[in-house]
BATI-710573 format. One record per residue (C-alpha): residue number from 1; x, y, z. Coordinates in steps of 0.02 Angstrom, whole numbers, padded with zeros to 5 digits. Layout:
BEGIN
@nr->NUM	east->X	north->Y	up->Z
...
***
This chain:
BEGIN
@nr->1	east->01055	north->-01005	up->-00061
@nr->2	east->00896	north->-01093	up->-00120
@nr->3	east->00874	north->-01174	up->00050
@nr->4	east->00872	north->-01001	up->00130
@nr->5	east->00737	north->-00932	up->00017
@nr->6	east->00608	north->-01072	up->00013
@nr->7	east->00493	north->-01128	up->00153
@nr->8	east->00517	north->-01197	up->00281
@nr->9	east->00662	north->-01082	up->00320
@nr->10	east->00669	north->-01020	up->00498
@nr->11	east->00634	north->-01113	up->00659
@nr->12	east->00564	north->-01029	up->00814
@nr->13	east->00699	north->-01005	up->00945
@nr->14	east->00686	north->-01128	up->01089
@nr->15	east->00769	north->-01056	up->01243
@nr->16	east->00777	north->-01229	up->01321
@nr->17	east->00893	north->-01291	up->01184
@nr->18	east->01074	north->-01237	up->01157
@nr->19	east->01114	north->-01119	up->01015
@nr->20	east->01261	north->-01129	up->00898
@nr->21	east->01328	north->-01003	up->00772
@nr->22	east->01404	north->-01028	up->00600
@nr->23	east->01500	north->-00887	up->00518
@nr->24	east->01610	north->-00860	up->00367
@nr->25	east->01701	north->-00721	up->00275
@nr->26	east->01740	north->-00704	up->00091
@nr->27	east->01831	north->-00569	up->-00005
@nr->28	east->01664	north->-00481	up->-00029
@nr->29	east->01556	north->-00506	up->00125
@nr->30	east->01528	north->-00589	up->00293
@nr->31	east->01385	north->-00705	up->00333
@nr->32	east->01320	north->-00793	up->00488
@nr->33	east->01175	north->-00892	up->00555
@nr->34	east->01105	north->-00930	up->00727
@nr->35	east->01055	north->-01113	up->00733
@nr->36	east->00981	north->-01248	up->00844
@nr->37	east->00954	north->-01434	up->00829
@nr->38	east->00771	north->-01483	up->00816
@nr->39	east->00690	north->-01632	up->00903
@nr->40	east->00758	north->-01746	up->00767
@nr->41	east->00935	north->-01680	up->00783
@nr->42	east->00931	north->-01581	up->00621
@nr->43	east->01012	north->-01410	up->00605
@nr->44	east->00881	north->-01274	up->00593
@nr->45	east->00913	north->-01090	up->00559
@nr->46	east->00838	north->-00972	up->00686
@nr->47	east->00910	north->-00812	up->00616
@nr->48	east->01031	north->-00772	up->00476
@nr->49	east->01118	north->-00613	up->00425
@nr->50	east->01251	north->-00550	up->00305
@nr->51	east->01325	north->-00389	up->00243
@nr->52	east->01449	north->-00326	up->00115
@nr->53	east->01625	north->-00288	up->00174
@nr->54	east->01670	north->-00105	up->00186
@nr->55	east->01814	north->-00046	up->00074
@nr->56	east->01938	north->-00045	up->00218
@nr->57	east->01881	north->-00217	up->00278
@nr->58	east->01913	north->-00292	up->00107
@nr->59	east->02098	north->-00258	up->00138
@nr->60	east->02100	north->-00356	up->00301
@nr->61	east->02205	north->-00515	up->00302
@nr->62	east->02106	north->-00678	up->00307
@nr->63	east->02143	north->-00705	up->00491
@nr->64	east->02059	north->-00538	up->00529
@nr->65	east->01909	north->-00561	up->00415
@nr->66	east->01855	north->-00719	up->00505
@nr->67	east->01852	north->-00637	up->00678
@nr->68	east->01760	north->-00491	up->00598
@nr->69	east->01626	north->-00613	up->00540
@nr->70	east->01619	north->-00688	up->00715
@nr->71	east->01602	north->-00517	up->00797
@nr->72	east->01465	north->-00472	up->00674
@nr->73	east->01372	north->-00633	up->00716
@nr->74	east->01382	north->-00609	up->00904
@nr->75	east->01324	north->-00429	up->00889
@nr->76	east->01177	north->-00477	up->00778
@nr->77	east->01122	north->-00621	up->00890
@nr->78	east->01166	north->-00536	up->01054
@nr->79	east->00991	north->-00548	up->01126
@nr->80	east->00996	north->-00738	up->01106
@nr->81	east->01175	north->-00770	up->01159
@nr->82	east->01228	north->-00648	up->01294
@nr->83	east->01222	north->-00718	up->01469
@nr->84	east->01154	north->-00890	up->01423
@nr->85	east->01232	north->-01062	up->01433
@nr->86	east->01393	north->-01093	up->01335
@nr->87	east->01375	north->-01102	up->01146
@nr->88	east->01487	north->-01149	up->01000
@nr->89	east->01542	north->-01041	up->00853
@nr->90	east->01586	north->-01142	up->00699
@nr->91	east->01706	north->-01072	up->00569
@nr->92	east->01794	north->-01149	up->00420
@nr->93	east->01955	north->-01055	up->00458
@nr->94	east->02059	north->-01171	up->00568
@nr->95	east->02190	north->-01041	up->00615
@nr->96	east->02057	north->-00933	up->00698
@nr->97	east->02061	north->-01044	up->00851
@nr->98	east->02245	north->-01004	up->00879
@nr->99	east->02244	north->-00826	up->00812
@nr->100	east->02138	north->-00762	up->00956
@nr->101	east->02260	north->-00841	up->01080
@nr->102	east->02419	north->-00779	up->00997
@nr->103	east->02530	north->-00659	up->01098
@nr->104	east->02562	north->-00560	up->00937
@nr->105	east->02395	north->-00483	up->00894
@nr->106	east->02342	north->-00319	up->00816
@nr->107	east->02257	north->-00177	up->00906
@nr->108	east->02101	north->-00219	up->00809
@nr->109	east->02105	north->-00396	up->00877
@nr->110	east->02129	north->-00331	up->01054
@nr->111	east->01967	north->-00233	up->01039
@nr->112	east->01877	north->-00384	up->00969
@nr->113	east->01942	north->-00497	up->01108
@nr->114	east->01871	north->-00375	up->01234
@nr->115	east->01704	north->-00391	up->01147
@nr->116	east->01714	north->-00581	up->01138
@nr->117	east->01749	north->-00588	up->01326
@nr->118	east->01568	north->-00538	up->01358
@nr->119	east->01509	north->-00705	up->01288
@nr->120	east->01528	north->-00884	up->01348
@nr->121	east->01576	north->-00983	up->01192
@nr->122	east->01708	north->-01090	up->01111
@nr->123	east->01768	north->-01092	up->00930
@nr->124	east->01761	north->-01254	up->00831
@nr->125	east->01826	north->-01289	up->00657
@nr->126	east->01701	north->-01342	up->00525
@nr->127	east->01752	north->-01397	up->00351
@nr->128	east->01710	north->-01268	up->00219
@nr->129	east->01607	north->-01392	up->00118
@nr->130	east->01502	north->-01423	up->00274
@nr->131	east->01486	north->-01241	up->00323
@nr->132	east->01366	north->-01214	up->00179
@nr->133	east->01245	north->-01091	up->00260
@nr->134	east->01373	north->-00962	up->00315
@nr->135	east->01474	north->-00989	up->00156
@nr->136	east->01323	north->-00953	up->00046
@nr->137	east->01279	north->-00798	up->00145
@nr->138	east->01455	north->-00728	up->00128
@nr->139	east->01456	north->-00756	up->-00060
@nr->140	east->01292	north->-00679	up->-00112
@nr->141	east->01305	north->-00628	up->-00296
@nr->142	east->01227	north->-00459	up->-00260
@nr->143	east->01373	north->-00419	up->-00144
@nr->144	east->01499	north->-00431	up->-00286
@nr->145	east->01602	north->-00274	up->-00312
@nr->146	east->01598	north->-00225	up->-00494
@nr->147	east->01754	north->-00128	up->-00540
@nr->148	east->01749	north->-00006	up->-00683
@nr->149	east->01840	north->-00064	up->-00839
@nr->150	east->01957	north->00078	up->-00885
@nr->151	east->01979	north->00004	up->-01059
@nr->152	east->01793	north->-00003	up->-01094
@nr->153	east->01726	north->00108	up->-01230
@nr->154	east->01571	north->00203	up->-01180
@nr->155	east->01441	north->00256	up->-01305
@nr->156	east->01335	north->00408	up->-01267
@nr->157	east->01175	north->00426	up->-01362
@nr->158	east->01147	north->00603	up->-01424
@nr->159	east->00996	north->00673	up->-01512
@nr->160	east->00974	north->00835	up->-01608
@nr->161	east->00804	north->00912	up->-01639
@nr->162	east->00752	north->00897	up->-01820
@nr->163	east->00740	north->01052	up->-01928
@nr->164	east->00552	north->01028	up->-01943
@nr->165	east->00535	north->01034	up->-01753
@nr->166	east->00637	north->01194	up->-01743
@nr->167	east->00530	north->01270	up->-01881
@nr->168	east->00370	north->01218	up->-01794
@nr->169	east->00424	north->01297	up->-01629
@nr->170	east->00478	north->01457	up->-01717
@nr->171	east->00312	north->01467	up->-01809
@nr->172	east->00216	north->01442	up->-01648
@nr->173	east->00309	north->01585	up->-01564
@nr->174	east->00281	north->01698	up->-01716
@nr->175	east->00093	north->01666	up->-01713
@nr->176	east->00072	north->01687	up->-01526
@nr->177	east->00023	north->01865	up->-01478
@nr->178	east->00105	north->01862	up->-01307
@nr->179	east->00265	north->01784	up->-01373
@nr->180	east->00272	north->01913	up->-01513
@nr->181	east->00271	north->02055	up->-01386
@nr->182	east->00412	north->01973	up->-01290
@nr->183	east->00515	north->01946	up->-01447
@nr->184	east->00483	north->02126	up->-01502
@nr->185	east->00546	north->02189	up->-01333
@nr->186	east->00708	north->02089	up->-01346
@nr->187	east->00732	north->02147	up->-01526
@nr->188	east->00708	north->02331	up->-01484
@nr->189	east->00689	north->02367	up->-01297
@nr->190	east->00585	north->02523	up->-01260
@nr->191	east->00473	north->02593	up->-01126
@nr->192	east->00323	north->02568	up->-01239
@nr->193	east->00355	north->02382	up->-01267
@nr->194	east->00395	north->02363	up->-01082
@nr->195	east->00225	north->02436	up->-01037
@nr->196	east->00140	north->02313	up->-01154
@nr->197	east->00231	north->02169	up->-01069
@nr->198	east->00177	north->02230	up->-00897
@nr->199	east->-00005	north->02200	up->-00946
@nr->200	east->00033	north->02014	up->-00968
@nr->201	east->00098	north->01994	up->-00791
@nr->202	east->00017	north->02002	up->-00618
@nr->203	east->00009	north->02177	up->-00543
@nr->204	east->00144	north->02141	up->-00412
@nr->205	east->00270	north->02068	up->-00536
@nr->206	east->00396	north->02173	up->-00633
@nr->207	east->00406	north->02119	up->-00817
@nr->208	east->00595	north->02126	up->-00849
***
């Protein structure tokens, strides 16, 4: 991840050069990058993106998580990839190349294949140890799902006002003229004490 957070990071997209995409899926997230080769033939990142898997997506089988990462990549980089020259999508999941051609596919895959048909690309296998950019993006530590430990013992801090504080508050009420009238009313409600309270309030507000 250090290479994605220190300059120089991104290259400016060159529409005269072919693009390629790297993508990967982990148990936690999906990550992808739009890349080009620079004038010296080095891989340069033009755009990268990742997101945490939704709860339902975390239950997908591996052969569905990888196409999910690919769909996410194509959607994110659509403005660069749609309608241009052919491009390559690199993934470290070898079976993906055959999964999308299998006659036995899920309804979810059918929808994805319809989406993929809008683009002109081919899928190539890339060893996981070489697919470092997408792999790092799909394994960001902040995407980790922390499950609650049901055996953990929680400690709740509780505080009780000291007796001196209670005494101080009570003394303050007893020595406050307005508070004394209110306390007298609650102790022995009467029209007389109610009238006294009304003088403490605005004219349009009923005391109690």
